[in-house]
N, C-alpha and C positions, 0 to 999 in steps of 0.2 A: 178452137182459139188459135192454135199454132198454124192451122191451115189458113185462117184468115190473115195472119201476119205474113205468111209466105206469099199469099196472093197480093197483098198490099205492097210488099217489098218488090215483087215482080212488076207490078204496075208502076212503081217509082222508077225502076230500072228502065222500063219502056218510055216513060215520060222524059227521062234524061236523054236517052238515046235518040229521041226525036229531034232535039236541037242541042247536042252536047258542045261544051266549050272546055278548054283546058284551063284550070285555075292553078296558079302557084301561090301558095300561102306563105307569107313572110312573117315570122314570129320573133319578137324581141324578148329574149329571156330576161327574167328579173335577176339583177346582180347586186351584190353588196356595195353600198355607196361609201363604205369606210367609216361611217358615222353612226352605225347601228341601224340604218334603214336600207331600202332597196330602190333601185332605179332600173328603167328598161335599158338593156344592153343593146348591142348591135344585132339588127334583125338577121335571122337565118332563114333561107328559103327551104321549104319542105319540098318533098317530091311532088311533081304535078299530079293533080287530081281532076277527074272528070265530073263536071256539074252541069246544071242548066241554069241559065240566067233568066229570071222571070220578072218582067216589069210589074209594078204594082198598078192597081186600077186608078189610084189617085197619086198625084205628085206629092212627094214628101209624106209618106205614111207616118203615123205616130204610134208609138208603143209605150205604154206606161209600165215601168218596172215595179217590183215589190217595194222599192224604196221611194216610189212616187215620182221618180224622175221621168221626164218625157224624152224619148229618143226618136229622131227622125231618120228615115231611110228612103233611098231611091228605088231599090229593087231587092229581090230575094235571090240568093243562090241556093239551089236545091241539090243535095247530094244524097248518096246512099248512106245507110247506117255505117258509121266508121269514117265519114267525111271529117277530116281532122281540121277543125277551125274553131277559134275562140274569140271572144270579144277582145278588141284591141289589135287583132291581126290586120295586116295589110294584104290584100289579094290582088294579084296581077292577072288580068284576062285580056288577051289580045293587046291593044294599045291603051288600056285603061287600068287605073289603080283604084281600089275600093278599100274603105275602112269598115271593118266589121263592128256594128253597133249592138247587135244581139244575136244569140244563137238559140234555136229551139230544137230539142231532140224528141219532142212529143208531137205527133204520134211516133212510135218507135220504128216505123218502116222508112223513115227519111230524116235527114238533118236539113234544117233551113236556117240560113243566115241572112239577116237584114243588113244591107250595106249602103254606104254613101260614097259616091264617086269623089275622089280627092285629087285626081289628075291623071297624067299619063303614066304608063307602067315602065317608063325608062329610068 
């Protein structure tokens, strides 16, 4: 089992190395709003991470969450285990900015994020 995971992880590494891109994740921490609630604060850029941008087979893929909500996304970002990305993050890649609409850590040999392009990364 451990050997299978090691092989799958190595395959993910090779998959990313074939067409790598540098991704800068921007995360807005939750801060106290002064009225007992929380709001998103000023986004903070995390250290650059190497991922692969993978177009979907169909435009605007649909993913249904456990709550029944439907989320649409333009493409996947595939990273190694430990790729630090969360729903709601903004990701800058080259001249584009993406909003992360879902994150999957299953199977455990990779992290995949469904993203929607929201504009340029400037």
